[in-house]
C-alpha positions in Angstrom: 6.5 -11.2 -40.2 6.2 -7.5 -39.3 4.8 -6.7 -35.9 3.2 -3.4 -34.9 3.4 -4.1 -31.0 5.0 -0.9 -29.4 6.5 -1.6 -25.9 6.7 2.2 -25.2 2.9 2.7 -25.8 2.2 -0.5 -23.5 4.5 1.1 -20.7 2.6 4.2 -20.9 -0.5 2.3 -19.7 1.5 0.8 -16.7 2.4 4.4 -15.8 -1.2 5.4 -15.9 -2.4 2.4 -13.8 0.4 1.7 -11.5 2.0 5.3 -11.0 -0.8 7.7 -11.5 -3.9 5.5 -10.2 -1.8 3.3 -8.0 -3.1 0.5 -5.8 -6.6 -0.5 -7.2 -8.3 -3.3 -5.1 -11.6 -4.6 -6.3 -14.4 -2.1 -5.4 -12.2 0.9 -4.4 -12.5 4.2 -6.0 -9.1 3.7 -7.6 -10.5 0.4 -9.3 -13.3 2.5 -10.7 -10.7 5.1 -11.9 -8.9 2.3 -13.7 -11.9 0.8 -15.3 -12.8 4.2 -16.7 -9.4 4.6 -18.2 -9.4 1.2 -19.8 -12.7 1.7 -20.9 -12.1 5.1 -22.5 -9.1 3.7 -24.2 -10.9 0.8 -25.8 -13.7 3.2 -27.0 -11.1 5.4 -28.3 -9.9 2.6 -30.6 -13.5 2.2 -32.1 -14.0 -1.2 -30.4 -17.5 -2.3 -29.2 -16.9 -2.0 -25.4 -19.3 -3.2 -22.5 -19.0 -3.7 -18.8 -19.8 -6.9 -16.9 -20.7 -5.5 -13.4 -20.9 -7.5 -10.1 -20.6 -7.5 -6.5 -17.9 -8.6 -4.2 -17.4 -9.0 -0.4 -14.5 -6.9 0.4 -12.8 -5.1 3.2 -9.7 -3.1 4.2 -7.6 -2.6 7.4 -8.0 0.8 9.2 -5.4 -0.1 11.8 -3.0 -3.0 12.5 -0.4 -3.5 15.2 1.6 -6.4 16.7 3.1 -6.1 20.0 5.1 -8.6 22.0 4.1 -8.3 25.6 6.1 -11.2 27.3 8.9 -12.1 28.1 9.9 -8.8 26.7 8.1 -6.0 24.8 8.6 -5.1 21.3 6.5 -3.7 18.3 6.6 -5.5 15.0 5.8 -4.1 11.7 2.7 -6.1 10.1 0.2 -6.2 7.5 -3.3 -7.1 8.6 -5.7 -9.3 6.8 -9.1 -7.7 6.7 -11.3 -10.6 5.7 -10.2 -13.3 8.3 -10.8 -11.8 11.3 -10.8 -8.4 13.2 -10.5 -6.8 16.5 -11.8 -3.9 18.6 -9.5 -1.0 18.9 -7.9 -2.5 22.1 -7.0 -5.8 20.4 -6.6 -9.2 21.8 -3.8 -10.6 23.9 -2.9 -14.3 24.0 -0.3 -16.8 24.4 1.9 -17.6 21.3 2.5 -21.1 19.9 4.5 -21.8 16.8 3.7 -24.7 14.4 5.5 -25.4 11.3 2.5 -25.6 8.9 -1.3 -25.7 9.2 -1.4 -29.3 8.0 -3.5 -31.6 9.8 -0.7 -33.2 11.9 0.0 -29.9 13.7 -3.5 -28.8 14.2 -4.1 -30.1 17.7 -5.9 -28.9 20.7 -2.8 -27.4 21.9 -3.7 -24.4 19.4 -7.0 -23.7 21.1 -7.2 -20.1 22.6 -3.9 -19.2 21.4 -2.0 -17.0 18.7 -0.6 -19.3 16.2 2.6 -18.4 14.6 3.0 -20.1 11.2 3.5 -19.7 7.5 0.0 -19.8 5.9 -3.4 -21.1 6.5 -4.4 -23.9 4.3 -8.0 -23.6 3.1 -8.2 -27.4 3.1 -8.1 -27.4 6.9 -10.5 -24.6 7.6 -13.1 -27.1 9.0 -10.4 -28.3 11.7 -9.4 -24.7 12.5 -13.1 -23.9 13.1 -13.3 -26.7 15.5 -10.1 -26.0 17.4 -10.7 -22.2 17.7 -7.3 -20.6 18.0 -7.5 -16.9 19.0 -5.6 -15.5 15.8 -2.7 -16.1 13.4 0.8 -14.4 12.8 1.9 -15.5 9.3 5.7 -15.5 8.7 6.8 -14.5 5.0 8.4 -17.5 3.3 11.5 -15.6 2.2 14.1 -13.3 3.9 14.4 -9.6 2.8 10.9 -9.3 1.6 8.3 -7.0 3.1 5.1 -8.2 4.7 2.8 -9.0 1.8 -0.9 -7.7 1.6 -3.8 -10.0 1.2 -7.6 -9.9 2.4 -7.0 -13.3 3.8 -10.5 -14.0 2.7 -12.3 -17.4 3.3 -14.1 -19.2 0.8 -17.3 -17.3 0.0 -20.7 -18.1 1.6 -19.2 -19.9 4.6 -18.4 -18.5 8.1 -15.4 -20.3 9.7 -14.9 -18.0 12.6 -13.2 -14.9 13.5 -9.4 -15.0 13.6 -7.5 -11.6 13.7 -4.4 -12.2 11.7 -1.5 -10.6 10.0 1.6 -11.2 8.1 5.1 -10.3 9.4 8.6 -10.4 7.7 10.8 -13.3 7.7 13.5 -11.6 9.7 11.0 -10.5 12.4 9.5 -14.1 12.5 12.9 -15.4 13.2 13.7 -12.8 15.7 10.6 -13.4 17.8 11.0 -17.2 17.6 14.8 -16.9 18.7 14.1 -14.6 21.6 11.2 -16.8 22.9 8.5 -14.4 22.4 5.5 -16.2 24.5 2.6 -13.6 24.6 1.4 -10.9 22.1 -1.2 -8.4 21.5 -2.8 -8.2 18.1 -4.9 -5.3 16.8 -6.6 -5.7 13.4 -9.4 -3.1 13.0 -11.2 -3.5 9.5 -14.2 -2.4 7.6 -15.9 -4.9 5.5 -19.0 -4.9 3.2 -20.2 -5.4 -0.3 -18.8 -3.3 -3.3 -19.3 -3.2 -7.0 -16.7 -3.8 -9.5 -16.5 -4.6 -13.2 -14.6 -6.4 -15.9 -14.2 -4.5 -19.2 -14.9 -6.3 -22.4 -13.9 -4.7 -25.9 -14.9 -6.7 -29.1 -13.4 -6.4 -32.5 -15.7 -8.4 -34.8 -14.2 -11.0 -37.2 -14.2 -10.2 -40.8 -14.9 -13.8 -42.1 -15.4 -15.9 -38.9 -17.2 -13.7 -36.6 -18.8 -16.7 -34.9 -15.2 -17.8 -33.7 -14.2 -15.9 -30.6 -10.8 -15.7 -28.9 -10.6 -13.9 -25.5 -7.4 -11.8 -24.8 -6.8 -10.4 -21.3 -5.3 -9.7 -18.2 -6.7 -8.6 -14.8 -6.2 -4.9 -13.8 -7.0 -5.0 -10.2 -4.4 -5.3 -7.1 -4.3 -6.4 -3.7 -4.7 -3.7 -0.9 -2.0 -1.0 -0.7 0.1 -2.3 -3.6 0.6 -0.5 -7.0 0.9 -3.8 -8.9 3.0 -2.6 -11.7 4.2 -6.2 -12.8 0.9 -7.7 -11.3 -0.8 -7.0 -13.4 -0.7 -3.5 -14.9 2.0 -5.3 -17.0 -0.3 -8.0 -18.4 -3.1 -5.4 -18.7 -0.9 -3.1 -20.6 0.0 -5.8 -23.2 -3.8 -6.5 -23.8 -4.5 -3.0 -24.4 -1.7 -2.6 -26.8 -2.7 -5.7 -28.6 -6.1 -4.2 -28.9 -4.6 -1.4 -30.8 -2.4 -3.7 -32.9 -5.3 -5.9 -34.1 -7.7 -3.0 -34.6 -5.4 -1.7 -37.1 -4.6 -5.2 -38.7 -8.0 -6.6 -38.5 -8.8 -10.2 -37.8 -10.8 -13.1 -39.5 -12.0 -14.1 -36.2 -13.6 -12.2 -33.2 -11.2 -10.9 -30.7 -12.5 -9.8 -27.2 -10.0 -7.8 -25.2 -10.8 -8.2 -21.5 -9.6 -6.5 -18.5 -10.7 -8.9 -15.7 -11.9 -7.5 -12.6 -11.3 -8.8 -8.9 -8.8 -11.4 -10.0 -6.9 -11.0 -6.8 -10.1 -11.8 -4.5 -10.2 -15.3 -6.1 -10.7 -14.9 -10.0 -13.9 -13.3 -9.4 -14.3 -11.5 -12.7 -13.4 -14.6 -14.9 -15.3 -17.1 -12.7 -18.5 -14.9 -13.3 -17.8 -14.7 -17.0 -17.4 -18.5 -17.2 -20.3 -19.3 -15.1 -22.5 -17.0 -17.2 -21.5 -18.7 -20.3 -21.9 -22.1 -19.0 -25.4 -21.2 -17.5 -26.6 -19.6 -20.8 -25.3 -22.4 -22.9 -27.2 -25.0 -20.6 -30.4 -23.0 -20.8 -30.3 -22.6 -24.6 -29.7 -26.1 -25.3 -32.5 -27.1 -22.9 -34.9 -24.6 -24.7 -33.9 -25.3 -28.2 -34.9 -28.3 -30.1 -32.2 -27.7 -32.6 -29.3 -29.3 -30.8 -26.9 -28.2 -33.4 -27.6 -24.5 -32.9 -24.5 -22.6 -31.6 -24.4 -20.8 -28.2 -21.8 -18.2 -27.3 -20.0 -21.0 -25.3 -19.7 -22.9 -28.5 -18.3 -20.0 -30.4 -15.6 -19.2 -27.6 -12.6 -21.1 -28.8 -9.5 -19.9 -27.0 -8.5 -17.7 -24.0 -5.3 -15.9 -24.0 -4.3 -14.8 -20.4 -1.6 -12.2 -19.7 -0.6 -12.1 -16.1 2.7 -10.8 -14.4 4.7 -8.9 -17.1 7.3 -6.2 -17.8 10.2 -7.4 -15.8 13.4 -6.1 -17.3 15.4 -9.0 -15.9 13.4 -12.3 -16.5 12.5 -15.4 -18.5 9.3 -16.2 -20.4 6.7 -18.8 -19.4 3.6 -20.0 -21.2 1.1 -22.4 -19.1 -1.1 -24.4 -21.4 -4.8 -26.1 -20.4 -5.8 -27.3 -23.8 -4.8 -29.7 -26.7 -1.2 -30.9 -27.5 -1.3 -28.8 -30.7 -1.6 -25.6 -28.7 1.3 -26.4 -26.7 3.3 -27.2 -29.9 2.2 -24.0 -31.7 4.0 -21.9 -29.0 7.1 -24.3 -28.7 7.7 -24.3 -32.5 7.2 -20.3 -32.7 9.7 -19.9 -29.9 12.3 -22.0 -31.7 11.6 -20.1 -35.1 11.6 -16.6 -33.5 14.5 -17.3 -31.1 12.6 -16.3 -27.9 13.0 -18.8 -25.2 9.7 -19.8 -23.5 9.3 -22.2 -20.9 6.2 -23.9 -22.1 4.3 -26.3 -19.7 1.0 -28.0 -19.5 -0.3 -27.0 -16.2 -2.9 -24.7 -14.1 -1.6 -21.1 -13.7 -3.5 -19.6 -11.0 -5.3 -16.9 -12.9 -8.1 -15.8 -15.3 -7.5 -18.5 -17.9 -8.2 -21.3 -15.6 -11.9 -20.7 -15.1 -12.4 -20.7 -19.0 -10.7 -23.8 -19.0 -12.9 -25.3 -16.2 -15.8 -24.9 -18.7 -13.9 -26.5 -21.7 -12.2 -23.6 -23.3 -8.5 -24.1 -24.0 -6.4 -21.4 -22.5 -2.8 -20.2 -22.9 -1.4 -18.1 -20.0 1.7 -16.0 -20.8 3.8 -14.4 -18.0 7.3 -13.2 -17.3 9.1 -15.0 -14.6 11.6 -12.9 -12.6 13.5 -12.6 -9.2 11.0 -9.6 -8.5 8.4 -12.3 -8.1 9.1 -12.6 -4.6 8.0 -8.8 -4.3 4.5 -9.5 -5.7 1.7 -8.5 -3.5 4.1 -6.2 -1.6 4.6 -2.4 -1.8 7.9 -3.3 -3.8 5.8 -4.4 -6.9 6.7 -0.9 -8.7 7.5 0.3 -12.1 11.2 0.7 -11.6 11.6 -2.9 -12.2 9.9 -2.9 -15.6 10.8 -1.9 -19.0 9.2 -1.1 -22.5 11.6 -3.8 -24.1 10.4 -6.6 -21.8 6.8 -5.7 -22.8 7.8 -5.6 -26.5 9.5 -8.9 -26.2 6.2 -10.5 -25.0 4.0 -8.6 -27.0 5.6 -9.1 -30.3 5.7 -12.8 -29.7 2.0 -13.0 -28.9 1.1 -10.7 -31.7 3.0 -13.0 -34.0 1.4 -16.2 -32.6 -2.1 -14.7 -32.7 -1.5 -13.5 -36.1 -0.6 -17.0 -37.6 -3.0 -19.2 -35.6 -6.0 -16.8 -34.7 -6.4 -13.8 -36.8 -5.2 -15.0 -40.1 -5.5 -18.9 -40.0 -7.4 -20.3 -42.9 -9.1 -22.6 -40.4 -8.8 -22.6 -36.6 -6.1 -25.0 -35.8 -6.8 -26.0 -32.1 -9.4 -28.7 -30.9 -11.7 -27.4 -28.3 -10.7 -29.9 -25.4 -9.1 -30.1 -22.2 -7.3 -33.4 -21.8 -8.5 -35.5 -18.8 -5.2 -35.1 -16.9 -5.2 -31.2 -17.1 -9.1 -31.3 -16.3 -8.3 -33.1 -13.1 -5.5 -30.6 -12.3 -8.3 -27.9 -12.6 -10.7 -29.6 -10.5 -8.0 -30.1 -7.7 -7.1 -26.5 -7.9 -10.7 -25.5 -7.2 -10.9 -28.1 -4.5 -7.8 -26.9 -2.6 -9.3 -23.4 -2.7 -12.6 -24.8 -1.5 -14.2 -23.0 -4.3 -16.8 -24.3 -6.7 -16.2 -24.7 -10.5 -17.8 -22.2 -12.6 
């Protein structure tokens, strides 16, 4: 089967998003520039383009620093977390305490009023943290030779757990301060917070014979603060954009919606909103309409194809499935037939396919696994590690799979169901993040 996907054309989208525009956290001017570029490209293809605008609570650090003040003095490079806590310009000073994790066993009154050194703050224990009132947190990166990663550190929405000025430092710096017995530190995390508008870009290609069967194909275009996000996820966005060109040329029996999701990095905001609205509109329509067999838009959305983390020159291919067994088998069989190795597993992939599956839409999340994954969310997620050939490898596979099972299939082959085991995994995922299901 001849493919039209062009890895070089996809790579040019990465150059625009990750090199020209650069870091594009949700709500930023760069986020808007990226959205305008993607929207303009889809419009240039002659697709029907719309925006789903929404508001997010976001922020950014204007100043951050970490100084060890006892029993020795040292300044340590750090990355501040704007949404978990902030300080005045003079910062806060306090005694240091090291705990291995923030599991309940380690969260004792001993941490009260102290700056806690640990690996990460687990959301499931936020209520206990609020009760104990530590002074702040220093999070050590999980792996050596990795720069401190950039995150907001945001709490679950609509709940205030307290103000804990926090930052991330490298594994090596964490090791050094523990070895040297650092006992006191001063933290500065100055941050500006507020509500900002962002958007998801939706481009539709109407199906020729089955327009009421809809398949979503997308990837998020936003990044964490200060990070160019070449692999995560200009790579996935570029594949979705090139697939839009391909299927505009080839046509499709079914309606294809090519989507650049907004604010994934803040907590799957764009896809959660999209899924929530589908579900709410479905409920209202069925409550109001006496004809229970009338189709709603949610009824018509049959599948979500998600593309997140792509383009690494050195790597392997992964597909994470939330849906019926036949969906899994279709990718495994094509992998064997095409000679392109995919690790296909049935599990939650923490990305924009999951909210759709939470409301009953099967999803297939394609990604490129690589050694550079440890650089994700750091300033080292840059285009130099990526290649047009790696984009083509994934893009051609997805094009062939979609052509066979979506755009040209005589009948849609996949049941619209999420097996009970996988739905439980989805619910556990949302519970761990202390986030409501869509």
